[in-house]
N, C-alpha and C positions, 0 to 999 in steps of 0.2 A: 491400749497399745497393740493388742492383737489385730485390731482392724487395720492399723497402719501397715503391718507386715503383709496382710492379705491384699491390700490395695496396690502396693508398689509394683508387683508384676504386671498388673493390668495397665497402670500408667506407663510403665516401661514399654510394653507392647504397642500402646497407642503412639508413643513418641517415635518408635521405630517405623511404624507403618506410614506415618505422615512424612517422615524424612525421605522416603523413597518417591514421593509424588513431586517430581520436579517439572518445571516448565520446559517443554521441548519445542515450542513453536518459535518462529523467527520474528524479526521486526525490521522495519525500515524507518530511519529517522534522518533529519537534516535541517538545513536552514534555507529558506527561500529569500533571495535578494533581488533588487532591481539593478539596472546597469551601473549605478553609482556605488553599489555595495550596501545600500540601506536595506533593512529588513522589509519584506512585504507582509503586512499584517492582514489577517483574515483571508488569506488565499486558501482555496479549496484543493486539498491533496486527496486524490482517489487512487487506491491501489486495488487492482482487479486480478483475481486468479483466473488465468486463461482457460484452464480446464473446466472449472465449475461456474465461471462468470459471477462469482460472489465478490463483493467489494467491501473494502474498509475505507471509510471517509474520515479525514481529519481536517482541521482548520489550523492555520499557523497562528501563533500567539504574537504578543507585542515585540518579541525578539526575532520573529520570522521562523521560529522553530516548529517542527511538526514531528509526530510519532504515530506510526501505524503498527501497533503491536498484534500479537496473537495470530501470526500468519502461518498456516500449515505449509509444509514443503510443497514446492511446485514452481511453475513459471508465472510471472506477474507482469502487468502493464501498469505504469504509473503516469497519471496526468495531473497537471496543476493548472488551475484557472483562477484568474482575477481580472476584474474590469480594468481596462486601460493597458493590459499586457497581452502579448501573444500567448496562446495556449502552449503548454509544454507537454511533450509526450516522450516517454522512454519505454521501449518494449524489451522483451526477453530478459527480464530480471529473474535469474534462477535463485531460488531460495531453498536451503536445506534446513534441517532441524537445528535450532539454536543459533542460526545466523543472525548477526546484528549488523546490518548494512547501513552505512551512512551515505546519503546521497544529497549533497548540497546542490541547489538549483538556482541558476541565474536567469531570471525572466527578461525578455526583450520587450521594449515598448511597442505598442501597436494598438490602434484604436479598435480594430475589429479583425478577427482572424477566424477563418473557417477551417476546421480540421476534418478531412474526409478520410475514412478508412473503408475501402471497398473490397469485398471478397465476392467472387463469383463462383458459385458451386454448380450451376446448371448450364447446359449448352442451349443455345437458341435453336429450337426445332424448326423454325420457319426458314425459308430461303433468304429472307432479308437480313442484312447485317444488323448488329446491335448499334444503336445510336443513342448517345447521351449528350445532353447540352447542359453545361453548367455556366451560368452567367454571374 
């Protein structure tokens, strides 16, 4: 019996210390559907932290649902890709600690879609103008 009385303070302290360790990261979840409202199965959902360029990738399940958990606070970019549909892009998703954002996405039909995101950080030092040809 004396061993029990000596052990209970230790167990009590262990219980108190683990109860303070709560999840503080955010998450984005939702459902991906086609134009008829049917779920899009096995679509790739990618959530990228703009500041760190780290990404969380998820795949939709049989109900079209996805979840991207454990996101630190910051600004995010979300893309959804699936063959036969146009790519989906949502920028400027601001996430704070403990945010639980629901983002349902309706994909549009499209055989092929190219998504370009161009940022120019340097100036042309030549006297000739910039020329780009996209066909």
